[in-house]
N, C-alpha and C positions, 0 to 999 in steps of 0.2 A: 370822242365816238367812244363810247362802252368798251375795258377789255370783257374779254368773254371767257369765261371760266374752261378748264378745257375738258373735254367728256370721259368719266370712267371708264369706255371701250377707246378710246383713242392708245393708242402702241407704239407711239413713237418711243426708241432709245432715248432720246436725250431731252425729253419731254417726259418724263417718270419721274417720280418723286426719289428717288434713289439721284436720277443725275444730277440732282439740283441739291444733293448734299454733297458734305467731303465723306471721303470715303472712308470709314473704323480704322484707326491705326492701333489701339493701345487694349480696347474690348471690345467683346463679341456684339453684335450687334440685337432687338430684342428680336426680330422678325424676320420673317424670311423676304424672297426678293425675288423677282425676275430671273431665271438662266441668261436670255437674253441679254438683259440688261447690264449684269455681274460681267455677262463674258463683254463685253462691247466694255464698260467703263476698264476693266483691265488690259484689255489689248491696246485700250489708247494709254494706260500707261506704260506699258511695255514700248510704247514705240520712242518713251525716251532711251530706252538704252540705244549703244551702239549700233548702228550695221550690221552686221554680223559681216557680210560679201568682203566690206569693208575694214573686218578687223586683221590687220595681218601681224599681229601679233601672237594668234591663236594656231598650234596646228590643228583642232581640233575642228571634226566636221563639223561643216556647215550649210551643206547643200546634201541632197538623198534623192533618190530616184522616190518617186508615189508608192511603189509595189515595198519598199522598206516603211512609207508610212502608212499603210495599211497591215502589216506583221506588225508595227508596233500596237497598233488596236484591239489586234488578237489576243494580241498577251498581255494588254493591260491588267489582269486579273493573276497569271502567271506567278508565282514565287520560284527562283531558280532553284531555294534552297531542298523546296518540296520535289525530290523525285522521286518517291514511293506517288505521289500524286498526278506528278506531270511528267512521268516518264521519258516523254518525245524527247521535250525540251532537253531533258538529262541528256539525252543518247545524242540531241543536235550538238551540245556541249563538248561532249564527249568525239563527234566527230572535226568538229572546229583543232583539238586541242590536236588529235592525231595528222589533221591538215598539218597542222603548225609544224611540229613536228618534222614530218616530211618536209617540208619547205625551206626548214633550217637544218638538214642534212642529218637530224638523228637518224644511228644507226641501227633500233628497229622505230618507224615511226609508227607501227601500230600498238608497241606496249608499250610505249612509254608513257612518263609518269606527268600531269597538268591540269589544269584546271582555270574556270575566267575569275577572274576581277572586278572590282567597281571602276577601277582605270589603272594603267601602268606602274601608279605609285603604291597599290596595295600589291599588286603583282611581284615590283622592286623587293618588297619588305617581304614575300614570303620565299624571294631568293633570297634573300641575308640571313634570315635565322636559319633556313637550312643548313648555311653556312656555317652558320653562328653553333647549331646543336652537333653536328659533324667536328667540324672543331671539339669543342666541351669533349665528347665522349671519346677521344683521341687521344686527348688531355689528361683524363682520369683516368684513361685505361693507363697510361705510360706513368703512374702518379704526378703526375705536377700538378703545379696551379695552373685552375681555369678562370680567375677571376678578373684578368687584366685581356678583354677580347680586343682586338682593331681590325677597321676594315680600312683599307686602301687604296683613293681614286683621286683624280683631276677635278677638274670644274662639274661638278655632277647637278641634280634639280634638286628644289628644297627635299624633295620626299628620303635621300638617302640625309641630310641631317636629322629629319626625323626618326627616320631608323634607327642613326645612333642612341640620339638622347632615352627616345620609347624602350629600346631594349639593349641600353645601358653598354654599348660598344662604340668605342674611341673614334672617331671619322679622321682619318689622316688625311687632309686633302693635298694633293702634291699642285704647288705655285705654279704656275704657267708661266713656262718659258720665253722669253721674247723671241717673236716671230712663231709661237706656236700657236694651235688655236687647237690643242685637246692635253691630253695625260701622254707623254713620249717614253717608249720604253726603259731608257737609260736612265730613269729618275727611278725605278723600284727598288734598287737595290740598296736604297737609301732610306728606305721607307719600311720593307716587310720585316717582322723576325717571327719568332716564333709565336705568339701569340696572334698575328695576321691572320683572321678566317679566310678572309678572301680578297682581291683584287678588284675592283669593277672596272670594267672598262667599256666605255660609251661609244653607243653605232648614233651615232647624232647629237652633235654636241646643244646644249641648247643655248646656250650663251651662241658661240659660234657658226654652228650648222653642219659643221664637218665632224666626218667620221676621225673617229680614232684608230690607228693600227693596231685592231685584235691582235693581228695575226702575230705581230712584234713584241706586244706584251706576251704571247702565246709562248712564246720559243723566249724570251725574257728570263720568265719561270720556271721554264724550263731545264734552263742553266743556272737558273738559283737552287732548282731541285737538286741539281750536278752536282754543286760546289757546296753547297749546305747540306743537305738533306731535306730542308723545305717545303714538302709537297703543298703547294698553295694552292687552291683552286682560282677561276677567274669566272665570273658572274658580267655576263652581256647584257649593258641596259640599254635593248632596240628599242624604247618606248617610240622611236619616229624611224630610223632604219629600219625598224625590222620589217616590216611594208613597203619601203624602198629598193634594199638592196638587191634579194633578192630576182625583183623584177627587171632593173636598171643597171646592176651593175655584176653579171653575175660571179663575174672574175673574182671581186674581193671577197677574199676567207675572213670570214670572222665567228662561222657557229659551229655547229656539233662537230664542221668536218677538223676540227680540233681539240684533240682530244684533253686537254687543257680547259675549254669551253665545260664546264656543268652544268649551268643551265644561262636562261633567256628570259627575258619579259618584254613584253611590247603596249603599245596600244593600240588596242579594236579601232579607237575611236579618234585615232589621226591620222594617219596614213590607211591604215585599214577601211579607214571610209565609211565606219559604221557610226552610228550615233551615240552620242554623248552616254558614256557608264560602262564602258568594258573595256578590258583588261587581260591578258593572259600573259600565263607566268609556264615554261615549260622545263622539264629537266632532263640533262641525256641520258639515264634511266633510270629506273623508279628504286634501286639502290642509295642516290643521293638527295632521295626524301625520307629523313627520318620518322621514324615507324610513329616516335614521340609529338608528331608532329599532327596526326592522323588524326582526329577524333571520330568515334562511331557514336551517332548519336540516333536513338529510341526513338524517331517523331512521326507522326500520325501514322504510325502503325507500317512503318518500313528501320531498318539500318541500313541509316549510311554514315556514308565515310565522308568528311570534313576537312580540308584543312582552307580555307578562309577566313583571310580575319572579319570579315562582316559573312552573317547569318543570314538573313530575308534578305535579297532583293529580284529587282524586277526580272522576268524573262527574255523580253522583246528586244534588248538591244547587244544580247547572245544570237536572238535569233534572225535576227537585223546581221550580224555577224556572218553569218549560212549562208545565207542568203547571197550575199558580194562574193563569197567565196564563189559559189557555185554560177552566179549571173555574170562574177566575169573572169575568172577560171584564171590561167598567167596569163591568156593572151591580151584580155580586158584588161587586169592588174598595167602590165607591162605600156598598154597606147597610155594609161591614165597617169601611169606616176614619168611617165618618157613626154606626156604635153606638156605637164608640170616642170618637168625639167627644163624643155626646150625653152619653158617661158621666163626663166629665174635666171636663163643666160640671158634671154634678150632684156632683162630687166636688170641685169648686172653690166652690162655696154651701155645700157643708158647712163645709168650711174658714175661708172668709169668716163664718162666723157661730158660730164656736169662740169670737172674743175677743182674743187673744195672735195673731194673723196676720195678715201686711201680703202680698197674692197679688203676686207679682210677674206671674205670667203666669194667666190663668183657665181656661185651654181654650178659647177662642171661637173663633181668627181661624188657627192655625196649626195645630203638632201636638193630638194627642190627651194633652194630659198636662196637669200644673199644674205650677207651679214659686211659694214663697211662702219668705218673712224672717219673723224675731221683731219687733214693735212696738220703737220706743226704749225705752217703758216698761217693758220685762219683764224684770227682775230677779231674780236667785235659780237662774234654769236655764239653757239654751242647748237649741237643737238636735242637738247631738250627744247632750246628755242624755236629748233626745227619741227619737233612733235607738237608742239603747241600750234606753230601756223597750219601744220597736214589738219591738225582736229576740226580747227573752221571750218573744212571741204569734207568731214565725215572721216576720214582715214588717220587708223588707231595705227601709226607705228612707231612701238616702245623705244627708248634709249636708257641704260643703264651702266653700270660702269661692268666691269669684267673682275674672277676673286681669286680671291688669294694670291693677294700682293702684287694687284696688276690693275689694284680700281683707280688710279689715276688715268686711265685706257676708258673713254665711255666711248661707246659702241651703237649703232641702229640694227634692227635684224626686220626682212620684209619673209616670212613664209609664202609660197605659189604651193595652195591647196585645190582641191578637185573644185569645180564652183570659180575658180577664181583664174579668167581669162587673159589673151593676151591682148584682148582692146581694154580692161579694164588697167590692166599693167600700162598701160601707155596716158593713161587718165592719171595714173600716180604720177608719172614720168614728170607728164608737164607741171605738176601741183609740185612738185619739188623744184622743179627748173623756176617756179615762180615764185617757191618760198625765199627761195637763196636770193634771187635777186633783192627782195625786198630788205633781207636780213641785209644783207649786204650793205646795199643803200640807206640802209637805218631807218627805211621809212616805213617799215611792220604795224605802228603805231597808227602812222598817219594816213595809213590807206581805211582804217576801218573809219568809214565816214556812215554817217547816217541816208538813207535812203531820200534816192529824188527822183524827178522826172527830169 
C-alpha cells in the first residue's frame, strides 16, 4: 500500500518539518518556525530535567498560586531599574523593604534603607560591601592601614567565598566543632582583630539547616568590644530563616532587636514563597549604608538612586513577593511554615527509626528540614550510594561533606518547602527504607533487571 504525503494544512506538532529534525545547538536556524511546534519541542526537552517537586535539595520555591503566574505575566516587560517609567513597581519594592524591616524589628521600619536583589547572594554581597566601606572609612580617619580586611564566619554558603574573592577580603571561616551545627560564640575571639570588617551569623546553615545562635554571637562581640575596643558589626545571613523564624519561632532573638546587628539579607524565593529571582537586604538604619555605594543615575528622564550590583532585571518577582505578603499576612505565613515544620518533624522521626542514620538536625527548632549522617558502624555502602538509589525513583537528595576541617563527615539534607506534602514525604521515607535494604543486602545491582511480564 502506498504511503501518502502529509498535506500542507496538516498541523500536528509531531508531524511538522521541525519535529523531524534535531534542534539546532550551535547555529541559528535559517528560517522561522511555528510557535506551537517550537514550544512543544522545547517543553519535551525540559521533561528531561528532574521533577522540581521531588528536588529536596533546593530551598527555592517550586510551587506558586495561579495569581502569581498572572502577575508575573503582567510584569513581563517591567524593568525593575527603571523607576521613573514604572513608579508603581518601584513603590511596591519600597513597601516590601519597609514590611521586612518591620517584620525584623527595625527601630524605625518606615525610614530604614534596603532594596530588592536577584537573590540572597547579591543581597549578602551588598551587606558585606557596606561593612567593608564603613571599616575602611573608620581606619582611614584614624590614620591606620586599610589594605587587609577580613570577614569572620562559620560554615557559609558559597556566595561569601565569592564576596571575599571578588572584593579582596580575607574570609576567615571558623571550623565546625565536633557536635556543633554552625559557628559558636566562644570561637570568635581567636579569629577577629582590628582588620575584621564584620562577622556573619547564619540563620539557617546551608549544610545542616540549624540556626546559629545570633544572640550569643552578638553578646560575644559586645564583650570583645568592652575588652579590646573593637567595634565589629554583625550581619545576619537569613537567606532561609528570615521568612521562617518570625512566624514559627517568634521568641528566637536574631534580628534588629540586637543592636549589634547592622544588616540582614534574605531570599524571597526560598521560604519567602516568591518565584525564583528575588532577594532582599535591609540595614538597621540609613546611616549604615555608606553614601559612596549609592549611585545617582540619570536614566530615561529620571534621577534614580541605586545600590544593587545588577542593573536591568525583571520586576515580576518583586511584585509576586508583595502579593504573597499581602495575600498571606502573618497568619498565612505562620500556617504554611508550621505545616512545613510539622512535616519535617514527621520525616525526622521516620529517618531516626530506620537504624543506620544519626540525625544532626531533626527539624524541630530551626528550618523545616532534616540533616543526618550514617552511624559509624555502617559499612559496605555510603550516603552517595543512597543518593543514587533514590534518584532511580526521581528523588534528588544531596550527599556532601561538611566544610572547614569536618570534610570526613558526609551528610544528607532534606528540605521541606511549601508544596512538599506529608504524603510525598511518606513515599520518600518508604523509598529510603527499600534503598537501605537493597544496599545492606548488596543486591542493588542485582535488582536492576530488565522488564518482563
